[in-house]
C-alpha positions in Angstrom: -23.7 -11.3 45.0 -20.8 -8.8 44.4 -23.3 -6.7 42.2 -25.9 -6.7 44.7 -23.5 -5.7 47.5 -21.9 -2.9 45.2 -25.4 -1.5 44.4 -26.4 -1.4 48.1 -23.2 0.0 49.2 -23.7 2.8 46.6 -27.1 3.6 47.7 -26.0 3.9 51.3 -23.2 6.2 50.3 -25.3 8.3 48.2 -27.9 8.7 51.1 -28.0 12.2 52.9 -27.6 12.6 56.8 -31.4 13.3 56.8 -32.1 9.6 55.4 -30.0 7.6 57.9 -28.1 8.3 61.1 -24.4 8.5 60.7 -23.5 5.6 63.0 -25.9 3.3 61.1 -24.6 4.3 57.7 -21.1 3.7 58.9 -22.1 0.2 60.4 -23.8 -0.9 57.2 -21.1 0.3 55.0 -18.6 -1.7 57.1 -20.6 -4.7 57.2 -21.1 -4.6 53.4 -17.3 -4.0 52.8 -16.7 -7.1 55.0 -19.2 -9.2 53.2 -17.8 -8.3 49.8 -14.1 -8.9 51.0 -15.3 -12.4 52.3 -17.1 -13.2 48.9 -13.9 -12.0 47.0 -11.8 -14.4 49.1 -14.1 -17.2 48.7 -14.1 -16.6 44.8 -10.2 -16.5 44.9 -10.1 -19.9 46.9 -12.5 -21.3 44.4 -10.4 -20.0 41.4 -7.1 -21.4 43.0 -8.8 -24.8 43.5 -9.8 -24.7 39.9 -6.3 -23.8 38.8 -4.8 -26.7 40.9 -7.4 -29.1 39.7 -6.7 -28.1 36.0 -3.1 -28.5 36.6 -3.4 -31.9 38.2 -5.5 -33.1 35.2 -2.7 -31.7 32.8 -0.3 -33.6 34.6 -2.2 -36.9 34.5 -2.9 -36.3 30.7 0.9 -35.8 30.2 1.6 -39.1 32.2 -0.9 -41.0 30.1 0.7 -39.7 26.8 4.1 -40.2 27.8 4.7 -43.7 26.5 2.8 -43.1 23.1 4.8 -40.1 22.6 8.1 -41.8 23.4 7.3 -44.6 21.2 6.3 -42.4 18.3 9.6 -40.4 18.6 11.6 -43.6 18.7 9.8 -44.9 15.8 9.9 -41.9 13.5 13.2 -40.2 14.2 15.4 -42.9 12.4 13.3 -42.6 9.3 13.7 -38.7 9.4 17.5 -38.9 9.7 17.8 -41.7 7.0 15.7 -39.6 4.6 17.6 -36.5 5.3 21.0 -38.1 4.8 19.8 -39.9 1.5 18.3 -36.7 0.2 21.7 -34.9 1.0 23.6 -37.7 -0.6 21.5 -37.5 -3.8 22.0 -33.6 -3.9 25.7 -33.9 -3.6 26.0 -36.7 -6.4 23.8 -34.6 -8.9 25.9 -32.5 -11.5 26.2 -28.7 -10.8 23.5 -27.8 -13.6 21.0 -30.2 -12.4 21.5 -29.2 -8.7 21.1 -25.5 -9.9 18.0 -26.5 -11.7 16.5 -28.1 -8.5 17.3 -25.1 -6.6 15.5 -22.8 -9.1 12.3 -25.2 -9.0 12.2 -24.9 -5.3 12.5 -20.9 -5.3 10.1 -20.6 -8.3 7.3 -22.7 -7.1 7.8 -22.7 -3.2 9.7 -19.5 -2.4 6.7 -17.5 -1.2 5.6 -20.2 1.2 8.7 -20.1 3.4 10.3 -16.6 2.7 12.1 -16.2 6.1 13.2 -19.8 6.3 14.9 -19.7 2.8 16.2 -16.3 3.7 17.7 -17.8 6.9 19.2 -20.6 5.0 20.9 -18.1 2.6 22.2 -16.0 5.7 23.4 -19.1 7.2 25.2 -20.2 4.0 27.3 -16.9 4.6 27.4 -17.2 8.4 28.8 -20.4 9.0 27.1 -23.2 7.2 30.0 -25.8 7.9 29.9 -25.0 11.7 26.1 -25.3 11.5 26.2 -28.6 9.7 28.8 -30.1 12.2 26.7 -29.0 15.2 23.5 -30.5 13.5 25.3 -33.8 12.8 26.8 -33.9 16.5 23.0 -33.5 17.9 21.8 -36.0 15.3 24.5 -38.6 16.6 23.5 -37.9 20.3 19.9 -38.3 19.5 20.3 -41.6 17.4 22.6 -43.0 20.3 19.8 -42.3 23.0 17.1 -43.6 20.7 19.1 -46.9 20.2 19.4 -47.2 23.8 15.9 -46.4 24.6 14.9 -49.3 22.1 17.1 -51.9 24.1 15.7 -50.4 27.3 12.2 -51.2 26.1 13.0 -54.9 25.4 14.4 -55.4 29.0 12.6 -58.0 31.3 14.9 -57.8 34.4 12.4 -59.4 36.8 11.9 -62.2 34.6 8.0 -62.4 34.5 7.8 -62.5 31.0 6.6 -58.9 30.5 8.5 -55.8 29.4 9.7 -53.7 32.2 8.5 -50.5 30.5 5.0 -51.9 29.9 4.5 -52.3 33.8 5.5 -48.8 34.7 3.1 -45.9 35.1 3.5 -42.5 33.2 5.4 -40.7 36.0 7.9 -43.7 36.5 8.4 -44.2 32.9 9.3 -40.5 32.4 11.8 -40.7 35.2 13.3 -43.9 33.7 13.7 -42.3 30.3 15.1 -39.1 31.9 17.6 -41.1 33.9 18.7 -43.0 30.5 19.0 -39.6 28.6 21.2 -38.1 31.4 23.5 -41.2 31.5 23.7 -41.9 27.7 24.1 -38.2 26.6 27.6 -36.3 26.1 26.7 -33.0 27.8 30.0 -31.3 26.6 29.2 -32.2 23.0 25.6 -31.2 23.1 26.4 -28.0 25.0 29.0 -26.9 22.4 26.5 -27.8 19.5 23.8 -25.8 21.1 26.1 -22.9 21.5 27.3 -22.9 18.0 23.7 -23.0 16.7 22.7 -20.1 18.8 25.8 -18.0 17.7 24.8 -18.6 14.2 21.3 -17.8 14.9 22.0 -14.5 16.3 23.8 -13.5 13.2 21.1 -14.7 10.9 18.5 -13.0 12.9 20.4 -9.8 12.6 20.3 -10.2 8.7 16.7 -11.0 8.6 15.6 -8.0 10.7 17.5 -5.9 8.2 16.2 -7.7 5.3 12.5 -7.7 6.4 12.7 -4.3 8.3 9.7 -3.1 6.3 7.5 -6.1 7.0 8.5 -5.9 10.7 7.8 -2.2 10.8 4.3 -3.0 9.1 3.5 -5.6 11.7 4.3 -3.2 14.7 2.2 -0.4 13.3 -0.9 -2.7 12.8 -0.4 -4.1 16.0 -0.4 -0.6 17.7 -3.4 0.1 15.6 -5.3 -3.0 16.7 -4.3 -2.7 20.4 -6.1 0.6 21.0 -9.7 -0.5 20.2 -8.9 -3.9 22.1 -7.8 -2.0 25.1 -10.9 0.4 24.9 -13.9 -2.1 24.0 -12.6 -5.5 24.6 -10.6 -5.2 27.8 -13.3 -4.1 30.1 -15.6 -6.8 29.0 -13.0 -9.5 29.4 -12.1 -8.2 32.9 -15.7 -8.2 33.9 -15.8 -11.9 32.8 -12.7 -13.2 34.4 -11.9 -13.2 38.3 -10.3 -10.2 39.8 -6.9 -11.9 40.4 -6.5 -12.5 36.8 -7.3 -9.0 35.5 -3.5 -8.2 35.2 -3.4 -10.7 32.5 -5.9 -9.2 30.3 -3.8 -6.5 28.8 -0.8 -8.9 28.2 -3.2 -11.5 26.4 -4.8 -8.8 24.5 -1.3 -7.5 23.3 -0.4 -11.0 22.2 -3.6 -11.3 20.3 -3.1 -7.9 18.6 0.5 -8.9 17.6 -0.7 -12.3 16.3 -3.1 -10.5 14.1 -0.6 -7.9 13.0 2.0 -10.6 12.2 -0.5 -12.5 10.3 -1.6 -9.6 8.3 1.9 -8.1 7.4 3.6 -11.3 6.6 0.6 -12.5 4.3 1.5 -9.3 2.2 5.3 -10.3 2.4 4.5 -13.7 1.3 2.8 -12.4 -1.9 5.7 -10.1 -2.5 8.4 -12.9 -1.8 6.3 -15.2 -4.0 6.4 -12.9 -6.9 10.1 -11.9 -6.5 11.3 -15.6 -5.7 9.4 -16.8 -8.8 11.2 -14.5 -11.0 14.6 -15.4 -9.5 13.8 -19.0 -9.5 12.7 -18.9 -13.2 15.9 -17.3 -14.2 17.9 -20.0 -12.1 16.0 -22.8 -13.9 16.1 -21.2 -17.4 20.0 -20.8 -17.3 20.5 -24.1 -15.9 18.5 -25.5 -18.7 20.7 -23.6 -21.3 23.7 -25.3 -19.8 22.2 -28.6 -19.8 21.1 -28.4 -23.4 24.6 -27.2 -24.5 26.0 -30.2 -22.9 23.6 -32.3 -24.8 24.7 -30.8 -28.0 21.8 -28.7 -28.9 23.0 -26.5 -31.7 21.1 -23.2 -31.3 22.3 -22.8 -27.7 25.1 -20.2 -27.5 28.1 -20.6 -25.5 27.1 -17.8 -23.2 23.7 -16.8 -21.8 24.5 -13.0 -22.6 24.4 -13.9 -26.3 20.9 -14.7 -26.4 17.4 -13.8 -24.8 16.1 -17.2 -24.6 16.8 -17.5 -21.0 15.0 -14.3 -20.1 11.9 -15.4 -22.1 12.0 -18.8 -20.4 12.5 -17.2 -17.1 9.2 -15.1 -17.6 7.3 -18.4 -18.5 8.7 -20.3 -15.5 7.9 -17.4 -13.0 4.4 -16.9 -14.3 3.8 -20.8 -13.7 5.7 -20.6 -10.5 3.6 -17.6 -9.1 0.1 -19.1 -10.5 1.0 -22.3 -8.8 1.6 -20.6 -5.4 -1.6 -18.4 -5.8 -3.8 -21.3 -6.6 -2.6 -22.8 -3.3 -3.4 -19.8 -1.3 0.3 -19.4 -0.6 0.0 -22.5 1.7 1.2 -26.1 1.5 -1.8 -28.3 0.5 -2.8 -31.5 2.1 -1.2 -34.0 2.9 2.3 -32.2 2.1 1.6 -29.7 5.0 1.9 -32.7 7.4 5.1 -33.8 5.9 6.5 -30.3 5.7 5.3 -29.4 9.2 8.7 -28.8 10.6 9.3 -26.3 8.0 5.8 -24.7 8.8 7.0 -24.4 12.5 10.4 -23.2 11.6 8.7 -20.4 9.2 6.3 -19.1 11.9 8.7 -19.4 14.6 11.3 -17.3 12.8 8.6 -14.8 11.9 7.5 -14.3 15.5 11.0 -14.1 16.6 12.3 -11.4 14.5 9.2 -9.3 14.8 9.1 -9.5 18.7 12.9 -8.8 18.7 12.3 -5.6 16.6 
């Protein structure tokens, strides 16, 4: 209808005074403009109704998924905390040389998979590891306290009808009940102090990462600018013609996000290959020297007291580095299934750090 009105209006506007009287031309143009404005307002009303309908459906879906999500978090969080504490206790109890060997294995065989995450951990080690660990422990304690209270709340039957109260609540009422529980059980001052400490450490870590990965960030920004020009020239008009007029202002922003996402993926994939190679070399050297110390402690006769007196550690490090890089290459520089599900928090942290430091630059 809009195309027909525009075509009619264009033909009338192009007509000469000999074709139509001026009064008739003006009247028809006015009527056409009013009809087009009415059609736009109707489209806008339909679009607004569609948006409201979609938002209502999303709210209903969130309410339906509230209880399963709460049950899942309540079930899995204690296991995550227990596993983390057990892993930390095992690492602390390990002899120093064995701990160094384990660190070397991680860098050698997995260093290219999480380059920014490992770099952030190293930067945090020098920028306030004790403060960070204290803040994380405080947040873990608060979360554990809330989850324990939530489990007790799930078992309540205050009306005495033989059914748990939470099983009789709708999604919206359940969310309100759990929100009230969190607000009453949480220590806001402790949580605020812990989050502030984490944010301060993150600012220092982000500054270090922006310097360390400046070349990669510059590459990503350059690729984004290169991709955005053809997107604005060829893709933007097509998208603007396909979406309602009131959404046209979102087209450049969305295409900008798309260009940055593609650029970040390309630049950081190249950085992943480089990091995999360098971390394999560093990790292999850490492994070989840790093995030399372990072998000397075991009484191996041909191992000298100092690694400077032999080239065994360098030769062994080349072997370990080759195996580590080949292992990462065969995996496509990605964590294979099902380990990618187990390590999903590390994957999310890695991509969030990449996006954040690139966007900040």
